[in-house]
C-alpha positions as CSV (number, residue, x, y, z in Angstrom):
1,M,-4.4,-14.1,-33.4
2,A,-0.8,-13.8,-32.9
3,V,0.7,-13.3,-29.4
4,A,4.3,-13.1,-28.7
5,R,6.2,-12.5,-25.4
6,T,9.2,-11.0,-23.8
7,S,10.8,-9.2,-20.9
8,A,11.9,-5.9,-19.9
9,V,12.7,-4.1,-16.6
10,A,11.0,-1.3,-14.9
11,L,12.8,0.8,-12.4
12,V,11.1,2.7,-9.5
13,G,13.9,4.7,-8.0
14,L,16.4,1.6,-7.4
15,T,14.1,-1.0,-7.3
16,P,13.8,-3.3,-10.6
17,S,11.0,-5.3,-11.4
18,V,10.7,-7.6,-14.5
19,V,7.8,-6.8,-16.6
20,D,6.4,-9.0,-19.2
21,V,5.9,-7.5,-22.6
22,E,3.4,-8.9,-25.0
23,A,2.6,-8.4,-28.3
24,D,-0.7,-9.1,-30.0
25,I,-1.6,-9.1,-33.5
26,S,-5.6,-8.8,-34.2
27,P,-8.3,-8.1,-36.8
28,G,-9.6,-4.5,-36.3
29,L,-8.8,-1.1,-37.6
30,P,-4.9,-0.4,-38.4
31,G,-3.1,0.9,-35.1
32,F,-0.5,0.6,-32.5
33,W,-1.2,0.7,-28.7
34,V,0.8,0.3,-25.6
35,I,-0.9,-0.4,-22.4
36,G,0.3,-1.1,-18.9
37,L,0.5,2.4,-17.2
38,P,3.2,3.9,-19.7
39,D,4.6,7.5,-19.1
40,A,4.7,10.1,-21.9
41,A,8.0,8.9,-23.1
42,L,7.3,5.4,-22.9
43,G,4.0,6.1,-24.9
44,E,5.9,7.9,-27.5
45,S,7.7,4.4,-28.1
46,R,5.2,3.6,-30.9
47,G,6.8,6.2,-33.0
48,R,10.3,5.1,-32.3
49,V,9.5,1.5,-32.9
50,R,7.8,1.9,-36.3
51,A,10.7,4.2,-37.4
52,A,13.4,1.9,-36.2
53,A,11.9,-1.0,-37.7
54,S,11.3,0.4,-41.0
55,N,14.8,1.5,-41.4
56,S,16.2,-1.7,-40.1
57,G,14.4,-3.6,-42.9
58,L,11.4,-5.2,-40.5
59,P,8.5,-3.0,-40.8
60,V,5.9,-3.4,-38.0
61,T,2.7,-5.1,-39.2
62,S,0.1,-2.3,-40.3
63,R,-2.4,-4.3,-38.8
64,K,-3.9,-3.8,-35.4
65,L,-1.0,-4.2,-33.0
66,T,-1.2,-4.0,-28.8
67,V,1.5,-4.4,-26.7
68,S,0.7,-4.9,-22.9
69,L,3.3,-4.2,-20.4
70,S,2.4,-6.4,-17.0
71,P,1.9,-6.0,-14.2
72,A,-0.3,-3.2,-15.4
73,A,-0.5,-1.2,-12.2
74,L,3.2,-0.7,-11.9
75,P,4.5,2.8,-13.3
76,K,6.7,2.3,-16.3
77,H,9.2,5.1,-17.2
78,G,11.6,6.1,-20.0
79,G,12.6,4.5,-23.3
80,G,14.4,1.2,-22.0
81,F,11.2,-0.8,-23.3
82,D,11.7,0.3,-27.0
83,L,13.9,-2.9,-27.9
84,A,11.4,-5.3,-25.9
85,I,8.2,-3.9,-27.7
86,A,10.1,-4.0,-31.1
87,L,11.2,-7.5,-30.8
88,A,7.6,-8.7,-29.2
89,A,6.1,-7.1,-32.3
90,L,8.3,-8.7,-35.0
91,A,8.0,-11.9,-33.0
92,A,4.3,-11.6,-33.0
93,A,4.3,-11.2,-37.1
94,G,6.5,-14.2,-37.4
95,D,9.6,-12.0,-38.5
96,V,11.8,-13.1,-35.5
97,P,11.5,-16.6,-33.8
98,A,9.1,-16.2,-30.7
99,E,11.0,-18.7,-28.5
100,S,14.3,-16.7,-28.8
101,V,12.8,-14.0,-28.1
102,A,10.9,-14.9,-25.0
103,S,13.9,-16.5,-23.3
104,M,15.7,-13.2,-23.1
105,V,15.3,-9.8,-21.1
106,H,15.7,-6.7,-23.1
107,V,16.9,-3.5,-22.3
108,G,17.4,-0.3,-24.8
109,E,15.9,2.6,-26.3
110,L,15.6,2.8,-30.1
111,G,16.9,5.5,-32.4
112,L,14.8,6.3,-35.6
113,D,17.7,4.9,-37.7
114,G,17.3,1.3,-35.8
115,R,20.5,2.0,-33.7
116,V,20.2,1.0,-30.0
117,R,21.0,4.1,-27.7
118,P,22.8,3.7,-24.3
119,T,20.0,3.9,-21.7
120,P,20.5,5.0,-18.0
121,G,20.2,2.4,-15.4
122,V,21.4,-0.9,-17.2
123,L,23.5,-2.0,-14.2
124,P,20.2,-1.9,-11.6
125,S,18.1,-3.4,-14.4
126,V,20.4,-6.3,-15.1
127,I,20.8,-6.9,-11.4
128,G,16.9,-7.0,-11.1
129,A,16.9,-9.5,-14.0
130,V,19.7,-11.8,-12.7
131,R,18.0,-11.9,-9.2
132,A,14.4,-12.9,-10.8
133,G,16.1,-15.7,-12.5
134,H,16.5,-14.3,-15.9
135,A,20.5,-14.5,-16.8
136,R,20.2,-13.8,-20.5
137,V,19.7,-9.9,-21.2
138,M,20.6,-7.9,-24.5
139,V,21.6,-4.6,-23.8
140,P,23.0,-1.9,-26.0
141,A,26.7,-2.1,-27.1
142,A,27.6,1.1,-25.4
143,N,26.4,-0.4,-21.9
144,A,28.0,-3.8,-22.4
145,Q,30.8,-3.1,-20.1
146,E,28.5,-1.8,-17.4
147,A,26.0,-4.5,-17.7
148,R,28.8,-7.3,-17.5
149,L,29.7,-6.1,-14.1
150,V,26.9,-8.2,-12.8
151,P,27.8,-11.6,-11.7
152,G,25.8,-14.4,-13.0
153,S,24.5,-12.4,-16.0
154,E,24.9,-13.7,-19.7
155,I,25.3,-10.4,-21.9
156,V,24.3,-10.0,-25.3
157,A,25.3,-6.7,-26.7
158,V,23.8,-5.0,-29.8
159,S,24.2,-2.4,-31.7
160,S,21.0,-2.2,-34.2
161,L,17.6,-3.7,-33.9
162,R,18.5,-5.4,-37.2
163,E,21.6,-6.9,-35.4
164,A,19.5,-8.1,-32.4
165,A,16.8,-9.9,-34.8
166,I,19.8,-11.6,-36.3
167,R,20.8,-12.7,-32.7
168,H,17.4,-14.0,-32.2
169,G,17.9,-16.0,-35.5
170,A,16.2,-13.9,-38.1
171,E,17.2,-14.8,-41.5
172,L,18.7,-11.5,-42.5
173,D,21.8,-10.1,-44.0
174,P,24.1,-8.3,-41.6
175,V,24.6,-4.7,-42.3
176,P,27.1,-3.1,-40.2
177,V,26.5,0.4,-38.0
178,E,28.4,2.2,-35.9
179,A,27.5,1.7,-32.3
180,W,26.2,4.6,-30.5
181,P,28.6,6.3,-28.2
182,A,28.2,5.9,-24.4
183,A,26.3,8.9,-23.2
184,G,26.9,10.6,-19.9
185,E,29.1,12.3,-17.6
186,R,32.5,10.0,-17.1
187,E,33.7,9.9,-13.6
188,S,37.0,12.0,-13.2
189,D,40.5,10.5,-11.9
190,P,40.1,11.3,-8.2
191,G,44.1,10.9,-7.8
192,R,45.7,10.1,-4.6
193,P,43.2,9.7,-2.0
194,L,43.0,12.4,0.7
195,D,45.5,11.1,3.8
196,L,44.6,11.8,7.3
197,A,48.6,12.2,7.7
198,D,48.3,15.5,6.1
199,V,46.3,16.9,9.2
200,V,49.0,18.5,11.6
201,G,47.7,19.0,15.0
202,N,44.1,18.7,15.8
203,E,44.7,15.6,17.8
204,E,41.5,15.4,19.5
205,A,39.6,16.1,16.2
206,V,41.6,13.1,14.5
207,D,40.9,10.7,17.2
208,A,37.1,11.6,16.9
209,L,37.6,11.0,13.2
210,I,39.1,7.6,13.8
211,L,36.6,6.8,16.1
212,A,33.6,7.7,14.0
213,A,35.2,5.7,11.2
214,A,35.6,2.5,13.5
215,G,32.1,2.7,14.8
216,G,30.1,4.0,11.8
217,H,28.9,6.9,13.7
218,H,27.8,10.2,12.8
219,M,29.8,13.5,13.5
220,F,29.1,17.1,14.1
221,L,32.2,19.4,13.4
222,L,31.5,22.6,15.2
223,G,34.4,25.7,15.3
224,P,35.7,28.9,13.7
225,P,36.3,29.5,10.0
226,G,39.7,27.9,9.0
227,A,39.7,25.4,11.7
228,G,39.9,22.2,9.5
229,K,36.7,21.0,9.6
230,T,36.2,20.7,5.9
231,M,39.8,19.2,5.6
232,L,38.9,16.5,8.3
233,A,35.8,15.4,6.4
234,E,37.2,15.2,3.2
235,R,39.8,12.4,4.8
236,L,37.0,10.5,6.5
237,P,36.3,8.3,3.5
238,G,40.1,7.3,3.6
239,L,39.7,5.7,7.0
240,L,36.7,3.8,5.6
241,P,37.3,-0.1,4.3
242,D,36.7,-1.1,0.6
243,L,32.9,-1.6,0.0
244,D,31.9,-5.4,0.0
245,A,30.4,-7.1,-3.0
246,D,26.8,-6.1,-2.3
247,A,27.5,-2.4,-1.4
248,S,29.6,-2.1,-4.1
249,L,27.0,-3.1,-6.7
250,E,24.5,-0.8,-5.0
251,A,26.9,2.1,-5.1
252,T,27.6,1.7,-8.6
253,A,23.7,1.1,-9.5
254,I,23.1,4.7,-8.1
255,R,25.8,5.9,-10.4
256,S,24.4,4.5,-13.3
257,L,21.0,6.1,-12.2
258,T,22.6,9.4,-12.1
259,G,23.6,9.0,-16.0
260,H,27.5,8.7,-15.3
261,V,28.9,6.4,-17.9
262,V,29.8,3.2,-15.4
263,T,33.2,1.0,-16.8
264,D,33.8,-0.4,-13.4
265,L,32.6,-1.1,-10.1
266,V,32.9,1.5,-7.1
267,T,34.9,-0.2,-4.6
268,R,35.7,3.2,-2.5
269,P,33.2,4.4,-0.1
270,P,31.6,7.8,-2.1
271,F,32.1,11.2,-0.9
272,E,29.0,13.9,-1.4
273,A,29.3,17.4,-0.3
274,P,26.2,19.5,-1.8
275,H,26.5,23.2,-1.5
276,H,24.7,24.6,1.7
277,T,22.2,26.3,-0.5
278,A,21.0,23.0,-2.2
279,T,17.3,22.4,-1.8
280,A,15.9,19.4,0.0
281,A,15.0,17.7,-3.4
282,A,18.8,18.0,-4.5
283,V,19.9,16.7,-1.0
284,I,17.1,13.7,-0.6
285,G,16.3,13.4,-4.3
286,G,12.8,12.8,-5.7
287,G,11.1,13.8,-8.6
288,S,7.4,14.5,-10.3
289,G,8.0,11.6,-12.7
290,Q,10.8,9.5,-12.6
291,I,12.8,9.4,-9.0
292,R,16.2,10.7,-9.5
293,P,18.7,10.2,-6.4
294,G,19.8,13.2,-4.5
295,A,22.9,13.6,-2.7
296,A,22.0,11.3,0.4
297,V,21.5,8.6,-1.9
298,R,24.5,8.9,-3.9
299,A,26.5,8.7,-0.7
300,S,25.2,5.3,0.3
301,H,27.9,3.2,1.9
302,G,30.1,6.5,2.3
303,V,30.0,10.0,3.5
304,L,27.5,12.8,3.1
305,F,29.3,16.1,4.2
306,L,26.9,18.9,4.8
307,D,29.1,21.9,5.2
308,E,27.6,25.1,6.8
309,A,24.5,22.8,7.5
310,P,23.0,25.4,10.0
311,S,22.9,28.1,7.5
312,G,21.6,25.5,4.5
313,P,17.6,25.1,3.5
314,H,18.3,21.4,4.3
315,T,18.3,21.7,7.8
């Protein structure tokens, strides 16, 4: 019997948990099982791992292979476990040094050609790994810039499963591959921040806005159409100070989970203004499988503006 271990990270919302990935090769009917409460996407990793390993020149064993994800009761979602599963399986077969694989956390989804695809939520995953005492994390090359935003982390970026095996000490000839491009929506340049100096008149409203910003208070703006309520609300973030280090990491991690391409830390308070017809799920967040942040979550450490709030379903 051969058992190899490594680590990955499971995200439940924004909360990361380090997961032990164990691969066991044993006598019995040939097969590939993944156990430990995987969802459908994670259960399909068997096909991705087999194809990626074969196309990387490191075919997975044809014997009975069982991969366990612990703790077993923790729900696990998505394809971000592929890299850890593949390397644990290769280490169990003796194709990759098991000691090196066990010393690192692995995050990344595999393509059928063996390339490592970018994965949403890499930033909170690296934060969770570092806080759990695992500084060395292997991530997709497309997520390297995002992962290196975490202080105290030692990031190893790879473009393919073959490159990952070589990094762990496998005696293979390097084969250059084109790194998978970063996926997701890029943040648009906000340009000049909106300034309260743009507001002419409305002295009482301006004073109320300054007091709310200074004390961290909620505001309720009431007035006829065209009175300047939206104009005032949009300038509230400009009165707030820059985010501190912890708040900046959390705000950036939320952007990573929403699928944005993260290249730098969010240092300014975010501003979210959902349409007044937005559903409760769109404002609060949620999901039947993997939890997705809503507008209220994306506005953490910033401003959530509910325009026409009394007429919307989120009231």
